[in-house]
N, C-alpha and C positions, 0 to 999 in steps of 0.2 A: 503493499499499499504505499504509494508516493504522497508525501505531504504537500508537495507543490501543486499537484492536481486538486487535493482537497481544498487548500487555501484560494486557489484561484476560482474554483467553483462557488466557494462561500463568499468571496468578494463580489461576484456578480449578483448572487442572491441577496446579499445584504443591501446592495443598492437599490435593487427593486423593492425590497421591504420598506427601505427609508422613504421611498417615494410613495408606496401603497399608503404607509400610515399616515401620510399628510391629508387623506381624503377627508377624514372627520373635520378638519380646520374649516373646508368649505361650509360645511353645516353649521359648525359654531359660528362663523361670520354671518350665515344668512339668518341665523336665529338671535343675532347679537349676544350671543354667549361667549365674550371674549376671554373669560376665566379658564375656558376649555381649549384654548390655542396652544398653550405651553405643554399640556399634557401629551400632544402628539408631536409638537415640533422637537421636543426634548429627545424621545426615542429614535426620531428621524435623524437628528444629528449623531447621536450615539452609533447608529447603522453605518453612517459614512465616516465616522472615526475609526470603528472597527474595520471596516472595509480597508481603510488606508493601512492600518497596522497589518493586515494579512498579506500584504503586498510582498513579494519574494523577487529575488534577482531573476529567476529564470522563468518570472511569470509572463506567459503567453497563452492567450485564448485559443490559439490554435492547437495547443499541446492538449486540450481537452477531447479531441477527436479520438483518441485510444485509451480513454478512461476505462479501467477494468471495472467488473461487477462488484468486487469488494469496495472499491473506491465509491462507486455511485451508491451503495447501500450506506456507505460512512456518511457521504454528503447528504443523503436524504434525512438519515436520522439526525445529523447535526444541524441541518436546516430547520426541521421541526422543533428541535429543542431550543434554537436560537430565537425562532419566531415566537415560542411560548413565552420566553423570557423577555423580549422585546415588547410584546403584546400585554405583558402584565404592567408595564410601566405607566399607562395612563390610569389603571385602576388604583395605583398607588397615589396619584394625584387626588383622586376623588375620595381618599380617606380609607380605603380597604387596607387590610394587614397584608404582609408580604405573602404568607401562605394562600389567603383568600384571594389575592390578586392572582397569584399563579393558578391556582384553581379555575377561577373564573376565565383566565386566559386560555388555558388548555382545554377546557370544556367548550369554548368557543371555536378554537381551531380545528379541534377534532370533530367538531359538530355534534357533540355529546348532547349539550342542552342541560346538563345538571348544573344547578346554581347554588352560590352560598348568599345571595342577597335575601335579606329580610324586611327590607324596605325598598320602595321603588322612587324615593325622593332624591332623583339625580338628573341632571340635566340631559336634554334630548341627545346631545352629542354623544354621551356615554352609551345610549341604548342604540344609536346608530353604529357605533364602533363594536358593541356585543354582536349585533347582527352580521355586520360587516365580516368579522373575523370567521364566523360560520360559513358565510358565502364564499370566502376564499378558500377556506378549508374543505369545502364540499367537493368541488372537483380537484383539489389539491394544489398546493403553491408551486410544487415543481413543475406540475402540468401547465399552470400558468406561465411560469418563467420559460419554459421550453417554447410555448407558442409565441413569446414576444421577444425573446433573445436568439439572434441569429447565432451566437456563440455556441449554443447548444444543439445546433443542427444534427450533429453526428452523435455526440455524446448523450444527447437527450434521450436516445432509445434505452440505455441502461438506467437512466434516472426514471423514466417515465414507468417502467415495469418494477423498478425498486420501490417506488413510491405507492403503487396500487398494484401490488402482486395478486395474482390469482391462478386458477388452474390452468387456463390458457391465456396466451398472450394474444389478444384480440385488437388487431390493428383495423383502423376503417379506411385508411389511406396508405399509399406507397411509403411516404415520407413520415416519419413520426412527428415531425413538427407540424404538418398538415393535420396529422390526426389530433393533436393536442388543441391546435386552432378550431377545428370542426366541434371537439367536445365543448369548447368554451362557446363557441357561437351558439350551438343549440342551448346551453346553460344560460346564456343572456337572454336570447330571445324568450324562453320560458319564463324567466323571472319577470322580464317586461310585460308579457301578457298577463301574468299573474296580478301584477301591480295595477294595471288597468281594470282588471276584473273586480279586485278587491275594493278598488275606489268607486266603481259603478255600484256595488253593493252597499256602499255607505260608509267603508272604513275611512278614517283621516288619511290623507296621502302620506303622511310621514309613518304612520303605523302600517299601510299597506306596503311601503318600501322595506320596513324593517321586517315584517312578517313573511314577505316574499323572498328575502334574503335567506332567512332561516328555513322556509319550507323547501326550497329547491335544494337547499345544502342538506336536508336530512337532519337540520338542527332542531332546537326547540325554543331558542330564545325569542322573547316577545317583549314589546315595550309595555304591555299591559300585565299588570301584576299577578293576575289569573288567566294569563294565556289566552286562548281562543274563546274561552267561556266568557271573558270579559266583555265580548263584544255582543252577546245576546242575539245572535243573528244565525237562524239556519242556512240562509243562502251563503254566509261568509264561512260557515263550517264545511259545506258541501265544495266550495271553491278550493278551500285550502286542502281539503282531503282529497281531491283529485290530483293536486299538484304534489302532494305526498306522495301519492301513487306513482306519479312520473318520477320523482325523485328516487325512488326505489328500483327504478327500471334500468336496465342496462343502456347507456347513452350512445354505445354503438349501435344497438338495434333501433334506437330512435333515429340515429343519423341515416341509416339504411333505408328506412321508413321514408324519410323527410326526401333523400336524394333520389330514390328510385319510384316514389309515389306508389309504393305497393304496401298496403295493410296486410298482406298475405304473409310477409316475413315474420310477423308476431306469432302466427300459428304454427310456424316450423321450429320455433326456438322451445326447446324443452324447458328450459329454466323460466321463460317468460310463462308459459302455460301454468307451471308449477307454482309460480308466484301468484298467478292469478287465483287458481284453484285454492291456495292457502287463504288468500284475502277473502274470496268468497265464502268458503266454509266456516272460518272463524267469525266473519262479520255477520253470516246468518245465526250461528249459535249464540254469539253474544248478543244480538238483537232480540232472539227469543228469551234469553234470560233477563235481560233488561225488562222486556214487555211483560213477563210472567211475575218477576220477583220485586220490581220497583215500579214506581209510580209515573213512568213514562208512557206517553202514548205511542202509536205505531210508528209515526213519522218520528218522533224524537228517539224512540228506540233504535231505529234503522240510522238515523244521523249519527248518533253517538257511537254505535257499535262500528260503523264503516269509518268513522273518522279515527277512532282510536286503534282500530286494526291496521289502518294505512299508516298512522303516525309511529306505531311501534315496528311495523314491518320495514319501513323506510328508516327506522331509528332515529326518528325525529324526537319523540317524548314531548310534544306539545299536547295540551288536553282541551277538549271540548266540554269536559266535565271532571268533576274530581272523583277518578275512578278508585281512588284509595277508600272511598266509602261505599262502593259497590259491594254485592255479596261475595261469598268465597268462590262459587262457581264462576263468575264474571272476572274476578282477580286472577284466577287460576288459568284461564284462557288466555289473558293478557302475559301472565308469566310465563306461559309456554312459548309465546312468541318472541319473548326476548331471546331466546336461544337459536332463534332462526335467521334472521338478518334479512337484508335486502340482495338484489341481484348483483352479480360480479359486473363491474364497470360502471356502477351507480354512485351517486352521491351518499349513499348510506353505508353504514358498517355492519358489524357482527359477522357470524359465521360465514354468510352468503348462502344462498339457495342452492347454487351450483354444486357446492361441497356437500350438501346433504344429498343432492341427487346421486352423485358419484359414490358416495359413501354407502347408501342403501343398495345400489347396484353392485358394488364390491361385497356387501354382507349377503346379498342374493347369489352371487356367483360362488361364495364360500360354501353356502349351504348346499348348493348344487353339486359342488365338487366332492361333497361327502358322500354321495350316492354315486356319483360318476368321476372318480378320481382321475382317470386318464383323459377326459374331455376338456376341451379348450372353449373357454367362456370369455371371449373379448368384451370389455366394458366400453360401450358406445355412449357419446353424447352427440346430439344432433347428426347421427349416422357416421360419425368420425370416431374411430378407434383410438382411445386413450393409452398413451404409452404406460408401461408398469411403473416408470420413474415418477410420473405424475400422480398416479394413485397412492404410491408409497408416501410421497411428500403431503398428501391430503390427509392420510391416516395420521402421520407424524403432526401435522398441523393442528388436527382437532384433539389430539392427546395433549398437546402442550397447552392448547386454549382452555381445556377444562382443568388441567393441572394448575394453571394460573388462577382459573377462577375459584378452584377449590381452596387453594392456598389463601388468597386475599378474602375469601368469604370466612373462612376459620378465623384469621388474624382480626379482621373488622368485627366480627360477631363477639370476640373475646373482649376487645377493646371497648365495644360500645354496650356489652352485656345484652344484646339484642340480634337474636339470628335471623329476624325479618330483614333489618337493616343491612346486616352483614352478607346475606344471600343476594337480595334484590340490588343492594347497592353494587356489589361486585359485578353481577351480571349486566346491570344498567350502563356501569362505567367501562367495563371491558367491551362491551358490544355497542358502545356509544350510542345508547339508547336514551340517555337522559335520568329522568327520575326513576326511583323504585316505588316501594311501598312503605307504608307506615309514617314515621316523621320525615322521610325523605320523598314523599309522594308528590304527585303534580303540583299540589298547592303548598308543599313543603320546602325545606330547603336543606342543605348539607352543611350548613354554617355551624351546628352544633356537634359536629363529629369531631373525635379526637384528632390533633395534627397528624399523628402516624396515619390514622384511617384516611385523612384528606391526601396525605402524600401517596398512599397505596392506589387510592381511586385515580390521582393524577397519572401514576404510572399505568394503571390499567388503560386509561384514555388514550395515552399515546402509543402503547403497545397494541391496543385494538385498532385504532386507525392506520397504523403502518402494517397490520395483520401480521404481526409476529416476526417476519421475515428478517428485517434488519437486526431486530433485538436477538434473535436465534443465531444468527451469523456472528455477532459480536461475543457469543459465548465460545467460539472456536478459537483456539490459540493463533491458528494461521491468519486469522482475521488481522492480528496485532502486530504482523510482520511489516514493521514501519521502515521505509528507505529514505 
């Protein structure tokens, strides 16, 4: 691993972060909130200063063209850590403690949506920044920089798949930079459409922008203290639910539909069909529970059921109702969804639907080979045979995922003396799903947690967003062979 390559890449990324973090200054000036200028100018200056410090003698952007996979993994991991630390600085200006600032920052950029806020008596600029961090993190900060930085034209491929690893490397265009641009184009268009629809539905423009940022990112932050429930509008619930569903979709699939003008593509994609089936089945079951066991009428039962299922499947975590107050069957249905996740190539997090599909096919194959040990049962996804190496990686991924979940759940349960908080808080942060149940429910806060619990949740959020790969790679001694 060559330090020159690492520092050169980080210099470029820091410059971009330094520019991006100035966006809330425009919001502050528009609303006359001049006290909110320094909270964003300061971290911007810090980015440029650190970028200057990272300059080396052999620093040439052309050298990035032969960056290795280990170096790309390191750059991605360090980029997210640096962005987390820089993004926490504005919260310090607003009076949050260092650990709470870091928690809110990481929750934002990983699109988790878990919050430590206990009051919403802050300037609009801060709420804009909370939602904006989610929007940037939704498609990935590295993917954004690959799209806008010509220096990453070649090296971007390694970083693109290091940031959003999956069972398959799904490219939409021959050039990885064009792929990154296409992803962000779809992302921006959908965000703009949602802003317009929410404004038409009666939501204030500022709230419409913030909620759209969070929705398309598969995040859960809202300028409203009680999330979507605070707008008391069925129309707004359905608009956000639809875009939450889009947030959980594979953006490569959306791009293919957009370019080829063929809706038939979605019915040929196993992951999307399974994703739809899960949403439909769980929404119907939840609607039935809400209608029979709660005081909701048919329309309200269906609205809240569809909304919460789409919210958790896309790992957004926003709420149209306080589901922590629902009956046990309703909460169990939502709890099961926390382990599912969105589609690969989406803005959402979690284990991803495609991994569950492959895992179940692998289990089916193993059962069949008990009866027919000499038979060959290739595992196919979308009529393509998966290599054995990919299947092994998925099995290992799932093992480590649940190992991290179990460890953090046990530790947090002990620290908080509450197994409900420990279990739901761990899977909600590792899966980037936002709130859990009990005191950390949709209308609750993570603020009361023990500092060690908060740090574990922060670790879970980062590891979950990067899908474990950079973290696991760093555990190998060869990764630290520095030159």
